[in-house]
C-alpha positions as CSV (number, residue, x, y, z in Angstrom):
1,X,0.0,0.0,0.0
2,X,1.4,3.5,-0.9
3,X,2.1,6.4,1.4
4,X,-1.2,8.2,0.6
5,X,-3.2,5.1,1.6
6,X,-1.1,4.7,4.7
7,X,-1.9,8.3,5.6
8,X,-5.6,7.6,5.1
9,X,-5.3,4.6,7.4
10,X,-3.5,6.7,10.0
11,X,-6.1,9.4,10.0
12,X,-8.8,6.8,10.5
13,X,-7.0,5.3,13.5
14,X,-6.5,8.8,14.9
15,X,-10.2,9.6,14.5
16,X,-11.5,6.3,15.8
17,X,-8.8,6.0,18.5
18,X,-8.8,2.3,17.7
19,X,-7.1,0.0,15.2
20,X,-10.2,-2.2,15.2
21,X,-12.5,0.8,14.7
22,X,-10.4,2.0,11.8
23,X,-10.4,-1.5,10.3
24,X,-14.2,-1.5,10.4
25,X,-14.5,1.9,8.9
26,X,-12.1,1.1,6.1
27,X,-13.1,-2.5,5.4
28,X,-9.6,-3.8,6.3
29,X,-8.3,-6.3,8.8
30,X,-6.8,-5.0,12.1
31,X,-3.5,-6.7,11.1
32,X,-3.4,-4.8,7.8
33,X,-4.1,-1.5,9.6
34,X,-1.3,-2.2,12.1
35,X,1.2,-3.0,9.3
36,X,0.3,0.3,7.5
37,X,0.8,2.4,10.6
38,X,4.1,0.6,11.3
39,X,5.3,1.2,7.7
40,X,4.3,4.9,7.9
41,X,6.1,5.4,11.2
42,X,9.2,3.7,9.8
43,X,9.2,6.0,6.7
44,X,8.9,9.1,8.9
45,X,11.3,7.8,11.6
46,X,8.9,8.9,14.4
47,X,6.3,7.3,16.6
48,X,2.8,8.7,15.7
49,X,0.6,6.7,18.1
50,X,0.7,5.4,21.6
51,X,-1.0,2.1,22.0
52,X,-2.6,1.1,25.4
53,X,-4.8,-1.8,26.3
54,X,-7.9,0.4,26.1
55,X,-7.3,2.9,23.3
56,X,-4.9,4.5,20.9
57,X,-3.8,8.1,21.3
58,X,-1.6,10.5,19.3
59,X,1.9,11.4,20.3
60,X,2.9,15.1,20.0
61,X,4.5,14.3,16.7
62,X,1.4,12.4,15.6
63,X,-0.9,15.4,16.6
64,X,1.3,17.7,14.5
65,X,1.3,15.3,11.6
66,X,-2.5,15.1,11.7
67,X,-2.8,18.9,11.6
68,X,-0.6,19.0,8.4
69,X,-1.9,16.0,6.5
70,X,-5.6,16.0,7.3
71,X,-6.3,19.1,5.1
72,X,-4.2,17.6,2.3
73,X,-6.1,14.3,2.5
74,X,-9.4,16.1,2.4
75,X,-8.3,18.2,-0.6
76,X,-7.2,15.1,-2.5
77,X,-10.6,13.4,-1.8
78,X,-12.4,16.5,-3.0
79,X,-10.3,16.8,-6.1
80,X,-10.9,13.1,-6.9
81,X,-14.6,13.5,-6.4
82,X,-14.8,16.7,-8.5
83,X,-12.9,15.0,-11.3
84,X,-15.2,12.0,-11.3
85,X,-18.2,14.3,-11.2
86,X,-16.9,16.3,-14.2
87,X,-17.0,13.0,-16.1
88,X,-20.5,12.2,-14.9
89,X,-19.3,9.4,-12.5
90,X,-21.2,9.2,-9.2
91,X,-19.2,7.7,-6.4
92,X,-18.1,8.3,-2.8
93,X,-19.8,8.2,0.6
94,X,-23.3,9.6,1.1
95,X,-24.4,10.3,4.7
96,X,-28.2,10.5,5.1
97,X,-30.3,11.3,8.2
98,X,-33.9,10.0,8.2
99,X,-36.7,9.5,10.7
100,X,-37.1,6.0,12.1
101,X,-40.6,5.2,10.9
102,X,-40.1,6.5,7.4
103,X,-36.6,4.9,7.2
104,X,-37.9,1.4,8.1
105,X,-41.0,1.5,5.9
106,X,-39.7,3.3,2.8
107,X,-35.9,3.2,2.6
108,X,-35.1,-0.5,2.2
109,X,-36.6,-0.6,-1.3
110,X,-35.1,2.8,-2.2
111,X,-31.6,1.8,-1.0
112,X,-31.6,-1.6,-2.8
113,X,-32.7,-0.1,-6.1
114,X,-30.4,2.9,-5.8
115,X,-27.4,0.6,-4.9
116,X,-28.1,-1.6,-8.0
117,X,-27.9,1.5,-10.2
118,X,-25.0,3.3,-8.4
119,X,-22.8,0.6,-6.8
120,X,-19.9,3.1,-6.4
121,X,-21.8,5.2,-3.9
122,X,-21.6,4.0,-0.3
123,X,-24.7,5.1,1.5
124,X,-24.5,5.6,5.2
125,X,-28.0,6.0,6.8
126,X,-28.6,7.2,10.3
127,X,-32.2,6.8,11.6
128,X,-33.4,9.1,14.3
129,X,-36.6,11.0,15.2
130,X,-34.4,13.8,16.6
131,X,-34.3,17.0,14.5
132,X,-30.6,16.7,13.7
133,X,-28.3,19.5,12.8
134,X,-27.1,18.3,9.4
135,X,-24.3,20.9,9.2
136,X,-22.9,20.3,12.6
137,X,-23.2,16.5,12.4
138,X,-21.8,16.2,8.9
139,X,-24.7,14.8,6.9
140,X,-25.0,15.3,3.1
141,X,-28.7,15.4,3.3
142,X,-31.7,14.7,5.6
143,X,-35.1,13.3,4.9
144,X,-37.7,14.8,7.1
145,X,-41.4,14.7,7.7
146,X,-42.2,18.2,9.1
147,X,-43.7,21.6,8.6
148,X,-41.8,24.4,6.8
149,X,-38.2,24.8,8.0
150,X,-37.2,27.4,10.7
151,X,-33.4,26.9,10.0
152,X,-32.5,29.4,7.4
153,X,-28.9,28.0,7.0
154,X,-30.2,24.9,5.2
155,X,-31.7,24.3,1.7
156,X,-34.9,22.3,1.5
157,X,-36.8,20.6,-1.3
158,X,-40.5,19.6,-1.0
159,X,-41.2,16.2,-2.2
160,X,-44.9,15.7,-1.3
161,X,-47.6,16.3,1.3
162,X,-47.9,13.7,4.1
163,X,-51.5,13.1,5.0
164,X,-52.2,12.6,8.7
165,X,-55.4,11.4,10.4
166,X,-56.8,10.7,13.9
167,X,-57.1,7.0,14.5
168,X,-58.3,4.6,17.2
169,X,-59.3,0.9,17.4
170,X,-62.9,-0.1,17.1
171,X,-62.7,-1.7,20.6
172,X,-61.6,1.6,22.1
173,X,-64.4,3.5,20.4
174,X,-67.0,1.0,21.5
175,X,-65.9,1.3,25.1
176,X,-65.5,5.1,25.1
177,X,-67.7,6.4,22.4
178,X,-66.9,7.9,19.0
179,X,-66.1,11.7,19.0
180,X,-68.4,13.7,16.8
181,X,-66.6,17.1,17.3
182,X,-63.2,18.2,18.4
183,X,-64.7,19.2,21.7
184,X,-65.5,15.5,22.4
185,X,-61.8,14.7,22.4
186,X,-61.6,16.2,25.9
187,X,-63.4,13.0,27.1
188,X,-60.8,10.7,25.6
189,X,-57.2,9.5,26.0
190,X,-55.3,11.4,23.4
191,X,-51.8,10.1,22.8
192,X,-49.3,12.8,21.7
193,X,-46.2,12.8,19.6
194,X,-43.6,14.7,21.6
195,X,-39.9,15.1,21.6
196,X,-39.5,18.2,23.7
197,X,-41.6,17.4,26.9
198,X,-44.4,19.6,25.6
199,X,-47.9,18.2,24.8
200,X,-48.7,18.0,21.1
201,X,-51.4,20.4,19.9
202,X,-53.7,19.2,17.2
203,X,-54.9,22.0,14.9
204,X,-58.1,20.8,13.4
205,X,-60.3,22.5,10.7
206,X,-63.2,21.9,8.5
207,X,-65.1,24.1,6.1
208,X,-66.7,26.2,8.8
209,X,-64.2,26.6,11.7
210,X,-60.9,25.7,13.3
211,X,-60.3,24.1,16.7
212,X,-57.2,23.3,18.7
213,X,-56.9,20.3,21.0
214,X,-54.0,19.5,23.4
215,X,-53.1,15.8,23.4
216,X,-52.4,15.5,27.1
217,X,-53.2,11.9,27.7
218,X,-51.2,9.7,30.0
219,X,-48.9,8.5,27.2
220,X,-46.7,10.3,24.7
221,X,-43.6,9.4,22.7
222,X,-41.3,10.7,20.0
223,X,-41.7,7.8,17.7
224,X,-44.6,7.2,15.3
225,X,-44.4,3.4,15.2
226,X,-44.5,3.2,19.0
227,X,-47.5,5.6,19.0
228,X,-49.3,3.4,16.5
229,X,-48.7,0.3,18.6
230,X,-50.1,2.0,21.6
231,X,-53.2,3.0,19.6
232,X,-53.5,-0.7,18.4
233,X,-53.4,-1.7,22.1
234,X,-56.6,0.5,22.5
235,X,-54.8,3.0,24.7
236,X,-56.5,6.0,23.0
237,X,-56.6,8.2,19.9
238,X,-53.5,9.5,18.1
239,X,-52.7,11.7,15.1
240,X,-50.5,9.8,12.8
241,X,-49.2,9.9,9.2
242,X,-51.2,7.7,6.8
243,X,-48.1,5.7,5.7
244,X,-47.6,4.4,9.3
245,X,-51.2,3.2,9.8
246,X,-52.4,2.5,6.2
247,X,-52.2,-1.3,6.5
248,X,-54.0,-1.3,9.9
249,X,-56.8,0.9,8.4
250,X,-57.1,-1.4,5.5
251,X,-57.4,-4.5,7.7
252,X,-59.9,-2.8,10.0
253,X,-57.6,-2.9,13.0
254,X,-57.9,0.9,13.1
255,X,-60.6,3.4,12.1
256,X,-60.4,7.1,11.3
257,X,-61.8,9.5,13.9
258,X,-63.3,12.9,12.9
259,X,-62.8,12.1,9.2
260,X,-64.5,15.4,8.2
261,X,-61.8,17.4,10.0
262,X,-58.3,18.1,8.6
263,X,-55.0,18.8,10.3
264,X,-52.1,21.2,9.7
265,X,-50.1,20.1,6.6
266,X,-46.7,18.5,7.0
267,X,-44.4,17.6,4.1
268,X,-41.9,15.0,3.1
269,X,-38.8,17.1,2.4
270,X,-35.1,16.8,1.7
271,X,-32.8,19.1,3.6
272,X,-29.2,20.0,2.6
273,X,-26.3,21.9,4.0
274,X,-25.8,25.3,2.3
275,X,-24.1,23.9,-0.8
276,X,-23.4,26.4,-3.6
277,X,-24.2,23.4,-5.9
278,X,-25.4,20.0,-4.9
279,X,-22.6,17.3,-5.2
280,X,-23.5,14.9,-8.0
281,X,-24.0,11.9,-5.6
282,X,-26.4,14.1,-3.5
283,X,-28.3,15.3,-6.5
284,X,-28.5,11.8,-8.0
285,X,-29.9,10.3,-4.8
286,X,-32.4,13.2,-4.4
287,X,-33.8,12.7,-7.9
288,X,-34.0,9.0,-7.5
289,X,-35.7,9.3,-4.1
290,X,-38.3,11.8,-5.4
291,X,-39.0,9.6,-8.4
292,X,-39.5,6.5,-6.2
293,X,-41.9,8.4,-3.8
294,X,-43.9,9.8,-6.7
295,X,-44.2,6.6,-8.7
296,X,-44.1,3.8,-6.1
297,X,-45.1,5.0,-2.6
298,X,-48.3,6.8,-2.0
299,X,-48.0,9.0,1.1
């Protein structure tokens, strides 16, 4: 392996503070990583890393070397990517953040089909219902189900509207009665989606008026799938995206509540860091994702 590759291995070990962690990141064996570091230290004539039983740390020479070579390595990677992109070749690593429920239900098919078409792109997906800071945490794009963005430092792209509806089980409604108006919800256990310790507020409207209801039942969560399972256990009524509950509605396990009332619109969107121009791998995935959602997945 050449010196440039040895430097790449060294930087990975420094970042991971572990030979095994660097091996996993780079798809190498720990023994190969160790040999590369030893060869690099021999060429330089200095010790770059201190190995202990628990972790690997930089020597003072190693820290100085990282400071000098990390920008050079990043520059080479950018130059290689720009050269490939100029020739219309899509490759490299693509880091994506997505919400858990959407990721589990939608992304397996998207990723398999995308991988078959673009095998040179390594896609790294992180699933979280937390509203991640994609700039701070180093993501190339985020898939979100939300209202309009409040973060002005990011770029966003609307894909489609995500319908939501109030749902409950037939057993729950037989036992507690079926709400006829939003005011009737005060007599029910309303399960809220919450990730900030505040009760969810349902903004309901029909042709004639608008009404707010605070979902302050005894249960709340920050995950749509868990919320749906609680509703299926007849714990109460919840407001959920159709793509999460569509199968249960079709099977009769859930029924819609207050079907003549609508809720505040939310959208499936793609968020990007403030690129001057989307990298080719990001633009390629974005176009593919939008086409898949439009053609194959009815939200």
